[in-house]
N, C-alpha and C positions, 0 to 999 in steps of 0.2 A: 864153424871153427871158433873157438874161444878167443875173444879179443884181449882178455886179461891173462898175462903170462905169469909163470912162476908161483902159482898159488898152491900151498900145501893142502888146504881145504877151501871150498868155494865160499869164502866169507869176506865181506867188506865191513870193517869196523866202522859203524855208522858215524857220520859227522854229528857231534852233539854240542849244543850251545853251552859254552863255559866249562865243558868237560874234556874235550879232546884238544890237545896241543901238540907241540913238536915231540915231546917225550913219548906220548901215546902213539903217534904216527910212526915214528922210527921203530919203536918196539914191535908194533904190529907188523910192519913190513919185514923186519928181521925175523919175525916168528913165522912168516909165510902167508900172511893175508894182507889185503889192501888196508892201509891205514889212511884215515881221512880226518879232516877238520873243517868246520865252517869258517869262512874268511872273517866274519865279525868277531870271532874269538880273539883275534889280534885287535886291540882296542883302537889303534891308529894305523894308517896306511904304512907308516914307517915301521911299526911293529910287525905288520904283515910281511914286509920286505925282509926283515930280520928273520922271522920264523921260516920263511921259504928258503933263505940262505942256509939256515941251520939244517933243515930237512934234506935239502939237495946235497949239501956237503957231506953229511953223515952217511947218506945212502949211495953216493956216486961211485964208490969203489967196491960196493958189495954186490957182486954178480948174482948172488942167490936171493937177494931181497926182492920182495914183491913190489909192485908199483904203488905209488902214493896218489892220493886224490885230494882236491880242494873243492869245497862246496860253496857255490856262489848263490847268494840270495838275489833273485832277479826281479823282485817286486819293485814297483815304481817308487815306493817310499824309501828304498835303500839308496841313499844319495852317493854311496861309495861304490856302487856296483861296477861302473866303468873302470875305475881305478883298480878294483880288485881283479877284474878280468885282465887288465893290462899286465898286472904282476903275474897272474897265472901264465900268461903268454911269455913273459920275460923269463920265467923259470921253467918253461916248457913242461907244465904239469902233465904227467902221463894220463891222468884222468881228471876231468872236470865234471862235477855233479851240479846241475842247476836245480833250484828249488824255489817254490812260491812265486812263479812267473814263467813266462815263455823262455825257452833256451835259444830262440831263433837268432838273436844278435850275437850269440857266442859260438854257434856251430862252425861257421866258416873259419873264424879266427883260430879256434882250437884245432881244427883239421889241418890248417895251414902249416903247422909244425909237426904234424903226426900224432897229436893227442887224440884221445877218445872222450866223447861227451855223453853223459847219461842224464836223463831228466826224471826228477821226482814227480810222480803223479799220484793223485788219490781218488781218481774216478776214471771210468772208461772214456768219458768225453774228453777229459784232459789228456788221457793217453793217446787218443786219436789225434788231437791237435799237435801234441809233441812229436808224434810219429811222422808228421808231414814236414818237420823242420830239418830232417837229416841227422838226427841224433843216432848214436850207435846202440843205445839201449834205453830201456824204460825201467825205472825203479818204482815198483808198485807199493805204495804206502797203505797198508791194510788196517783193518780194525785191530786194536790191541797194541799198536806201535807206541813207543814212548815219545814224549814231546808232541809236536804237531803230527796228527794221526789221520788215518782214513776211517771210513765208516762201513767199508765193504769187506765181507769175508774173503780170505785169500782163495778159497775154493772157487767162488764165483768170479773174482777179479781176474785170476790167471786164465781161466777158461775163456772169458769174454775177450781179453786182450789177445790171447793166442788165436782167436778167430780172424784177426786182421793184422797181426804183427808176428813176423818170423825172426825178428832181431833178438838181441839178448835181453833177458829179463832178470832183474834183481827183485827179490821178494822180502818184504819186511812185515813185522807185526808179531810180537810175543815169541820170537825165535831165540831160545836160550840154551839149546843143547845140540849135540851132534845128531841126535835122532831127528830133531826138527829140521836141521839142515838137509838131511837125506830126504825127509818128507817133502820139503820145498822142491827138490829136484824131481821127485815123482810127480808133483803137481804140474811141472813144466817150466820151473824157474832154472836159470843157470847159476845164480849166486843168491846169497841172502845178505841183507843188512842185519847186523847184530849190534845194538846200541846199549841197552840197559845192562846186559851182561858184562860190559866193559867199564861200567861206572865204578864198581868196587874192585879196582885193580891198582897196583902200586904206581902205575904211570898216569893214572887219572888226575885231572885237576880238581875233582870233586872234594869237598871238605870231608873230614873223617866222619862227621855226623851224618852227612848225606850218604856216604858209602855204607855206614852201619844201618841206616834206615832201609836201604835196598835189601840188605841181608835179612833184616827182621820182618820185611813186609811180604804180603801175598796179594793175589789178584783182587781180593775184596778191598784192599787198601788203596786202590786206584780209582780216580774219578776223571771223567772226560768233561772238559769245560772250555768255552771260548771267552771266558771272562778276563783272562790274563793278557792275551795277545790279540784277541779278535778272531783267532783261528782255533778250531777245535784241537785240543791237546790233552794228553793224559798226564795227570799230576798225582803225586802221593798226597792223600788226604791229610796226613799228619803235618806235612810241610805247609799246606794251605792254612791249616788251623794255627800253626806257629806264626804265620805271617798275618794273622788277624781275620782270616776269612771263615765263614760258616760253610763247611763243605756240603751241607744239606740245603743251603739257600744261597747259591752263588749269584753275584750281581749279573746284570745283563751284559751282553757281549761288548768287549772293549773295541775301540776303533783300531783298525789295522795300521800300525806305524812301526815297521821293523827297524828303521833308523833310530827311533827313540828307544825302542826295546834293547837294541844292541849296545847303545851308548850308556844306558842306565844300569850298570852292573850291580849297583847296590840293591835294586829291586829284586834281584834273583838270589839274594843272600839266604832267604828262608823258603823260597818257592822252588820246589824240585820236581823235575819230570821223571817219569818212569813208565815202562810198558807193562802190559798185563803178565809178562813172563817172570815177574819178580819172585813168584812163589817157588821157582826152581833154583834160585840163587841163594846159597847158604854159607858162602865163605868169600874172603878177599884173597885174591891171588895176584901174582905177577902175570903179565900178558903172556910171557913164554910158557908158564905153567898152565894157564887157561887154554892156550892153543893145543898143548899136549893132551889135555883132558877132552877137548872138543874133537880132536882128531881120533882119539880112542873110541869115543861114543859114535862118531860118524862111521868109522870102519866096522864097528860092531853091528850097527844098524843095517849095513849092507850085506851082512853074512846071513842071508835067508836060508 
């Protein structure tokens, strides 16, 4: 039985660093999909408290709204992770998504108030570890995903995970259309993450130039590199070059320090992430209009 209720289509608007904020989350939930954001997008713990108050107030009386989610960075370098988790508990986040570390310390606390917790994983070994912690679902980050990405084909990843996991699965990686959503379900996923497709929307925090670059780019404009955060991620070549990098000769991997990365917002002014699905994105829409379009494509894809 599905753990996520009231979804118009099985989509989770992916939590995107410096892209998703309260406006995007609220619009996504009202349009009938899960809206989410990473906790570090709120620059201080006070800002996070305010964001969560805005989101819960806006959605509290909307019985038709889909649930919202907060993405918690569980890596040891995130000095705020305990405070972020406590605020997720305070506001009874319907869904908590752990990333870049074990969800273990959050599982019992989230379940204590009736919340659901999903773990981002980018390999079968991490999926097996997360499955032992009591999470409700696994989010498989596959090759082609924007931002921090996996290296495994979704065809291989889903099959291997389904050999040992019968819980819920979220699939990500270059999913930009209703047809792709339907295909993910055929593979064995319950939901999809969709991130890059939401960057050029009216509710996005992305700068206009970032949004336009998404519209203008295709899959050949994406490069995978661990030079920026120390973790392999997909970036738009043009943005790296605007920031002074040589996309054909990227420096060696950076040290992993998510606390520093999250606090230094100026660093990301010209460095923009995107998934390989950018080639199918050719316009900027409101989230409501985007969900209408995706639902139409999804229903058409089911009419065999």
